C-alpha positions as CSV (number, residue, x, y, z in Angstrom):
1,M,-23.5,37.8,32.4
2,R,-24.8,40.2,29.8
3,K,-22.0,39.3,27.4
4,N,-23.1,35.6,27.6
5,K,-26.7,36.5,26.7
6,I,-25.5,38.4,23.6
7,A,-23.2,35.6,22.6
8,V,-26.0,33.0,22.9
9,R,-28.3,35.3,20.9
10,L,-25.7,35.7,18.1
11,V,-25.1,32.0,18.0
12,F,-28.9,31.3,17.8
13,L,-29.3,34.0,15.1
14,G,-26.4,32.5,13.1
15,L,-27.9,29.0,13.3
16,A,-31.3,30.3,12.3
17,L,-29.9,32.1,9.2
18,A,-27.9,29.0,8.2
19,A,-31.0,26.9,8.4
20,L,-33.0,29.3,6.3
21,A,-30.2,29.5,3.7
22,H,-30.1,25.7,3.6
23,F,-33.8,25.4,2.7
24,T,-34.0,28.3,0.3
25,P,-33.8,27.3,-3.3
26,L,-31.2,29.3,-5.2
27,P,-31.5,30.2,-8.8
28,A,-28.8,29.1,-11.1
29,I,-27.6,29.1,-14.7
30,S,-28.4,25.5,-15.6
31,W,-28.2,25.6,-19.4
32,C,-27.3,27.8,-22.4
33,H,-30.6,29.7,-22.5
34,D,-30.1,30.8,-18.9
35,Y,-26.6,31.9,-19.8
36,S,-27.7,33.9,-22.8
37,Y,-30.3,35.6,-20.7
38,Y,-27.7,36.4,-18.1
39,R,-25.3,37.9,-20.7
40,V,-28.1,40.2,-22.0
41,T,-29.7,41.2,-18.8
42,G,-27.1,40.6,-16.0
43,K,-29.9,38.8,-14.2
44,D,-30.1,35.1,-13.3
45,S,-32.8,32.8,-14.4
46,D,-33.2,29.1,-13.6
47,N,-34.0,26.7,-16.4
48,L,-35.4,29.3,-18.8
49,S,-37.1,27.7,-21.8
50,P,-36.2,28.6,-25.4
51,G,-39.6,30.3,-25.7
52,G,-39.0,32.2,-22.5
53,L,-35.6,33.4,-23.8
54,R,-37.3,34.5,-27.1
55,N,-40.1,36.3,-25.1
56,A,-37.5,38.1,-22.9
57,L,-35.5,39.2,-25.9
58,A,-38.6,40.5,-27.6
59,K,-39.5,42.6,-24.5
60,L,-35.9,44.0,-24.7
61,K,-36.6,45.0,-28.4
62,Y,-34.3,42.3,-29.9
63,K,-35.4,41.5,-33.4
64,L,-35.7,38.0,-34.8
65,V,-33.5,37.5,-37.8
66,Q,-33.3,34.1,-39.5
67,G,-30.2,32.9,-41.3
68,S,-28.1,36.0,-40.7
69,T,-24.3,35.8,-40.8
70,D,-23.8,39.4,-39.9
71,L,-23.4,39.0,-36.2
72,R,-22.5,41.9,-33.9
73,P,-21.4,41.9,-30.2
74,G,-24.5,41.7,-28.0
75,D,-26.5,39.6,-30.5
76,V,-28.0,36.3,-29.3
77,V,-28.0,33.3,-31.5
78,I,-30.7,30.7,-31.0
79,I,-30.5,27.4,-32.9
80,G,-33.9,25.8,-32.9
81,N,-34.9,25.0,-29.3
82,A,-31.6,23.2,-28.7
83,H,-28.9,25.9,-28.1
84,S,-28.3,29.6,-27.7
85,G,-25.3,31.8,-27.4
86,F,-24.2,35.3,-26.9
87,V,-21.9,37.1,-29.4
88,N,-19.0,38.6,-27.5
89,A,-16.8,41.7,-28.2
90,Q,-14.5,39.6,-30.5
91,G,-17.5,38.4,-32.6
92,S,-17.3,34.9,-31.3
93,I,-20.2,33.1,-29.8
94,D,-20.1,32.3,-26.1
95,H,-22.1,29.2,-25.4
96,Y,-22.7,27.7,-21.9
97,I,-22.1,24.0,-21.5
98,Q,-22.5,22.3,-18.2
99,V,-20.4,19.1,-17.8
100,R,-22.5,16.3,-16.4
101,E,-21.0,14.8,-13.3
102,K,-20.1,11.2,-13.3
103,L,-22.5,9.5,-10.9
104,S,-20.8,6.1,-10.5
105,D,-18.0,4.0,-12.0
106,T,-20.5,2.4,-14.4
107,D,-21.9,5.8,-15.6
108,S,-20.4,6.8,-18.9
């Protein structure tokens, strides 16, 4: 009888946790500014604005340099407000692109 009570409680607890997880919004990397922030900090952000990325980088003592071609690993490249990328160990720029899902047969 006692084992049944424990089993029922565990099932109830599992269902409660599953329900909470279902309704809890999760942060996600949704565009390139989130990705650049993640590469610098290791922390997730959800829909970080270009200004938010610049502010976060300034707090981390990154310096704004315009028009530089002398990129080093760890640098962040921001092009206007449209795109940002992280300079990797090979000196290439890693840029996050999320492929838009096709919603219907008529969606192009």
